Steps between C-alpha positions, in 0.01 A plus 500: 500500500621854436143632592498293814845635605388855421173451710709358790747796484225753483318334802819504697552879432148581593526294815828672587331848467195376691736426793680832459340669797655235722837476320555869443554590874776238514710717253384830651278582203177693540194323336408826325827475304397153376157649415679768295691220311181337398337830400801604304520161327163568331622833370813331365279247330324780306834618372596147421206443285583800282889499506582140563245332279388763240826687463355844564706718746245567778691792654185672625298232688527706818219722336254207550655412842455850611154526361397186707661644800321831477171337386492298833628781718251770357209250522589446867556855579211674334239218439546289814540180303597173660810302428372288213311794351824708506696222331236487216502869452870511478510215256224653290679835489817336371292315242351824377854652494602207275205549271589869462868456441496180294377653170810749509749228617392272223640745232848449617752217528837458676655778693232749378241281672709516827554873468120570443401279797744692721351839371154391581592383839666836572176677401314305771788567749483876457129503529521325837800711601322835423141422616551564872138524573403156370818294528701695760761590244853433583424399856262217382184392687472292811213267530369260766484131388123431454301208635486194271143574406317171548145599614367510765827439690790745475818312500818705582801421283827483710835424365465114514153515336645740232786249444263213416287719274811606307607125478152411354513793260865401390399127442191603297719747300762226444240246381345771263853593385599139421174417325550811276857435403449129443199554291492552124465865574809498702698308227378753245643779718836318505477460123435879468820564705699265271372633151191720499510520120461122468204511739337765280576295193320207654183709516511585857444861628780547737366832621192321643725258691701777632204707592359202716849449656520865585166483678596172686823683605318817623248293691770300684696812578180672627437201734859524639474872546175479679629236724812704558320817608288299745815321633681833594179701551644765271503620138765743360601619159814297482293197450427635157869614429713335230749390777231261628468367158873451496499292817234273354703460168812430698331245728354311191840488332661380821253226562491392129302660215256265334477257794181446720674509833768752408279790623475364846876439512585846388255672736629287788862617441412853438273544794691303747825650382376852512365443857822345629747743331299812593534403865876492466571809294332802367667436166298190461417571132854482400556163653168375371600608153835321543312187606287523183810532278669204668185283463457598136859427424495167679158407376458637141153342462390597839526284809223250396570518134881422559405217733265355229775521250744319724254216577424470120862466425563236771210305370562530137559161325841430341548664164212747544576880516413587861407857403252362240376270774439791743365738246235241382333534841526877525281776348783626281479223271128467421459473125218642301440378152731287292 
């Protein structure tokens, strides 16, 4: 019954987003903003896998996001690649970035992992910032959105077409993300977060699991970055900056760390909140920060995590600890070994 309810809820959410091009004008919302929500949600998932499930402070995932964005933009600008090819190039570049950085990140845990990931991200940021001949430097690089690339016809991608491409990409990323975190591999990641020493005592090499998680996270962030560059037809150094990583982390915490749908909820609030508040005041970052603080204080486990805890408490049988009932269904209580 629980699986059926989850399937129905997921179908309802996807159907709602499928109808967004017709619903968004009713609330004076441009469809490109909803596209940004879906694209950002994929990047937030990449952070959620590392921080929400594995317990690693992924404070530098903007490095992979920016590599995906620049990979797509450079392939369009200098190689004349089509849309699909540009997405593949951006994703591959982010994956390679993960392969290069992972061996260094695996040597550290806790706050040192987070600081090291930020440091590597800033290296990529300054490369993009200084290389004016290739990346446009501080001004970034403007591109023209390429054709879809289905031979022999050249299909132009307008805002509506891009939205449905972003929706398909989000659904595929969500299915992949859910499959990973609900698999034995994902349960092991949660166990590493709980007690890595115990995982090692059971004969499992935690470094290998973290290495694979880093590559999956980098790939997802690369897909998001490539889509984002083709959404706004622009790539710029701040996509690699640590501030961008901070927005992803805040969105994940806001939506609910360690939840499948929390990434979408957090991305929705961040992107829509930024769009609405920025049209009202140039000090939108202050008010957006206040919104984050209010939501975190009101929903300590994130919006979806807090709602799930509330539902668990209301449905807990008499004489049963509601916190234990809720935790038994969340990643934080996955046991490894006796």
